[in-house]
C-alpha positions as CSV (number, residue, x, y, z in Angstrom):
1,M,141.1,113.6,104.2
2,S,140.9,113.7,100.5
3,P,137.7,114.6,98.9
4,K,137.3,111.0,97.5
5,L,137.5,109.6,101.2
6,R,135.0,112.3,102.4
7,L,132.5,111.5,99.8
8,K,132.9,107.7,100.8
9,V,132.4,108.5,104.4
10,F,129.4,110.8,103.8
11,A,127.8,108.1,101.5
12,S,128.4,105.5,104.2
13,R,126.8,107.7,107.0
14,L,123.9,108.5,104.6
15,L,123.3,104.9,103.8
16,R,123.3,104.1,107.7
17,Y,121.0,107.0,108.3
18,F,118.7,105.5,105.4
19,F,118.5,102.3,107.2
20,Q,117.9,103.5,110.6
21,G,115.2,105.8,109.5
22,L,113.7,102.9,107.5
23,L,113.6,100.7,110.6
24,I,111.8,103.4,112.5
25,L,109.2,104.4,109.7
26,A,108.6,101.2,108.2
27,P,106.7,99.6,111.0
28,I,104.8,102.8,111.7
29,G,103.9,103.2,108.0
30,I,102.9,99.5,107.4
31,T,100.7,99.7,110.7
32,A,99.0,103.0,109.5
33,L,98.5,101.6,106.1
34,T,96.9,98.6,107.8
35,L,94.6,100.5,110.0
36,Y,93.7,102.9,107.0
37,W,92.9,99.7,104.8
38,A,90.7,98.2,107.8
39,F,89.0,101.7,108.3
40,M,88.2,102.3,104.5
41,T,87.1,98.4,104.2
42,I,84.7,98.7,106.9
43,D,83.5,102.4,106.1
44,N,82.6,101.4,102.4
45,L,80.5,98.3,103.6
46,I,77.6,100.7,103.4
47,P,77.3,101.6,99.6
48,K,77.4,105.4,99.6
49,D,76.7,105.6,95.8
50,L,73.1,104.3,96.4
51,I,72.2,106.8,99.1
52,P,70.5,110.0,97.5
53,G,72.2,113.3,98.4
54,D,69.1,114.9,99.4
55,S,67.6,112.1,101.4
56,A,67.5,111.6,105.3
57,F,70.4,109.2,105.2
58,S,72.7,111.6,103.1
59,I,74.9,111.9,106.3
60,L,76.2,108.3,105.6
61,R,77.9,109.8,102.7
62,F,80.5,111.3,104.8
63,K,83.7,109.5,105.4
64,G,83.6,107.7,108.8
65,V,80.0,107.5,109.3
66,G,79.9,104.2,107.9
67,F,82.7,102.8,109.9
68,V,80.9,104.0,113.1
69,M,77.6,102.5,112.0
70,V,79.1,99.1,111.3
71,L,80.9,99.3,114.8
72,L,77.5,100.2,116.4
73,L,75.7,97.3,114.5
74,V,78.4,94.7,115.8
75,V,77.8,96.1,119.4
76,I,73.9,96.1,119.1
77,V,74.0,92.4,117.8
78,G,76.4,91.6,120.4
79,Y,74.1,93.1,123.0
80,L,70.9,91.5,121.6
81,S,72.6,88.1,121.4
82,S,72.9,88.3,125.2
83,S,69.0,88.5,125.7
84,F,67.4,85.0,126.1
85,I,64.8,85.4,123.5
86,I,66.9,87.2,120.7
87,G,69.7,84.8,121.5
88,R,67.5,81.9,120.9
89,I,66.8,83.4,117.5
90,F,70.3,83.8,116.7
91,D,70.8,80.1,117.9
92,L,68.1,78.9,115.5
93,F,69.6,80.9,112.7
94,D,73.1,79.6,113.5
95,H,71.7,76.0,113.6
96,L,69.8,76.6,110.0
97,L,73.0,77.7,108.4
98,E,75.0,74.7,109.9
99,R,72.5,72.4,108.4
100,T,72.3,74.1,104.8
101,P,74.0,72.1,102.4
102,F,77.3,73.8,100.9
103,I,76.9,76.7,103.2
104,K,77.3,74.8,106.3
105,Y,81.0,74.0,105.0
106,I,81.8,77.8,104.5
107,Y,80.0,79.0,107.6
108,T,81.3,76.6,110.1
109,S,84.7,77.0,109.1
110,I,84.8,80.6,109.3
111,K,82.8,80.5,112.4
112,D,85.5,77.9,114.1
113,V,88.3,80.2,112.9
114,F,86.7,83.4,114.9
115,D,85.9,81.4,117.9
116,A,89.4,79.9,117.9
117,F,90.8,83.4,118.2
118,V,88.0,85.6,120.1
119,G,85.4,83.2,121.0
120,E,84.6,81.4,124.3
121,K,86.3,78.3,123.1
122,K,89.7,79.9,122.4
123,K,92.2,77.6,120.7
124,F,95.3,79.4,120.1
125,D,95.9,79.9,124.0
126,H,98.0,76.9,124.7
127,P,101.5,77.1,123.4
128,V,103.8,74.2,123.1
129,L,107.0,72.9,121.4
130,V,106.5,69.9,119.1
131,Q,108.7,67.5,117.5
132,V,107.8,67.0,113.8
133,Y,110.6,66.7,111.5
134,G,113.1,65.3,114.0
135,V,114.3,64.4,117.3
136,D,116.4,67.4,117.8
137,V,114.2,70.0,115.8
138,W,111.4,71.7,117.8
139,E,108.5,73.7,116.3
140,L,106.4,76.1,118.1
141,G,102.7,75.5,117.8
142,F,99.3,75.5,119.7
143,I,97.3,72.7,120.7
144,T,93.8,72.5,118.9
145,Q,92.7,69.3,120.1
146,S,94.3,67.1,122.9
147,D,92.3,63.9,121.6
148,V,92.1,62.9,118.0
149,T,90.7,59.4,118.4
150,N,88.2,60.1,115.8
151,F,90.8,59.7,113.1
152,G,92.0,56.5,114.4
153,L,94.9,57.8,116.2
154,E,95.2,56.8,119.9
155,G,97.6,58.9,122.1
156,Y,97.9,61.7,119.7
157,M,96.9,65.5,119.5
158,A,96.4,68.1,117.0
159,V,98.9,71.0,117.2
160,Y,98.8,73.9,114.7
161,V,102.2,75.3,113.7
162,P,102.0,79.0,112.3
163,H,104.1,80.0,109.4
164,A,106.5,83.0,109.8
165,Y,105.4,86.3,108.0
166,A,102.2,84.8,107.1
167,I,98.7,84.1,108.4
168,T,98.7,80.5,107.3
169,G,100.2,77.4,109.1
170,K,99.6,73.6,109.5
171,V,98.1,71.2,111.7
172,F,100.2,68.1,112.7
173,M,98.9,65.0,114.4
174,V,101.6,63.9,116.8
175,P,102.1,61.5,119.6
176,K,101.7,63.3,123.0
177,E,105.1,62.4,124.2
178,K,106.5,64.7,121.3
179,V,104.8,67.8,122.7
180,K,106.4,69.8,125.5
181,Q,104.2,72.2,127.3
182,L,105.1,75.8,127.6
183,T,103.8,77.1,130.9
184,N,106.1,80.3,131.3
185,I,105.4,81.9,128.0
186,S,101.9,83.6,127.1
187,A,99.9,82.5,123.9
188,G,100.5,86.1,122.7
189,D,104.2,86.0,123.0
190,A,104.5,82.6,121.4
191,M,102.4,83.7,118.5
192,K,104.5,86.8,117.9
193,F,107.6,84.8,118.1
194,A,106.4,82.3,115.5
195,V,105.2,84.7,113.0
196,S,108.0,87.0,113.2
197,G,110.4,84.1,112.3
198,G,111.8,84.1,115.7
199,V,113.3,87.6,115.9
200,T,111.1,89.0,118.4
201,N,112.2,89.0,122.0
202,I,109.9,87.2,124.5
203,T,110.1,87.5,128.3
204,A,109.5,84.2,130.2
205,T,106.9,84.6,133.1
206,A,106.2,82.5,136.1
207,P,104.9,79.0,135.1
208,H,101.0,78.8,135.0
209,D,98.8,75.9,134.6
210,N,97.7,75.1,130.9
211,A,96.3,71.8,131.5
212,G,93.0,70.7,130.1
213,R,92.1,70.9,126.5
214,E,89.0,69.8,124.8
């Protein structure tokens, strides 16, 4: 084998190894950076520059302490909200924010988004296929409202269709007959498939009952 050909083969192998390494390290690195960003963001919620170094709260200046304190605060608030009396106080404060001009639009929008993902009224747990642009074209989405008669649309439902490689999406009002229920795919797998642009492999499970949306 000539030196030129050997160099070409070596360069080809080197390039292949580079991309193989990239496929392994890129997801790990991006995940690590995302976790680091989340950790630092939460940890810095407590302004350490305002804490005197010789005070009783100087321990809060150490890395990680703020992160733990914020998590404990969230757990404590969740625990107190389960109490009848404290829960009524939280409900009163919640009602006040929902009635305050301008603030109510921001507060209720953020609250509804969190409720949709982790609250008792989860919305993105009912995957469907929906026809939006054509008879032979199907979009993967999630039913968020099974009845939209308040918009003057009889026999329609609201379907959220997430965008690939993004945290955004669109809401479509479509006739119910253009929606196909997915009873053998979990909501998590459906979301991963949609957000990944369809490159994620999903495994069908036994059909389950998805009936009933409010």
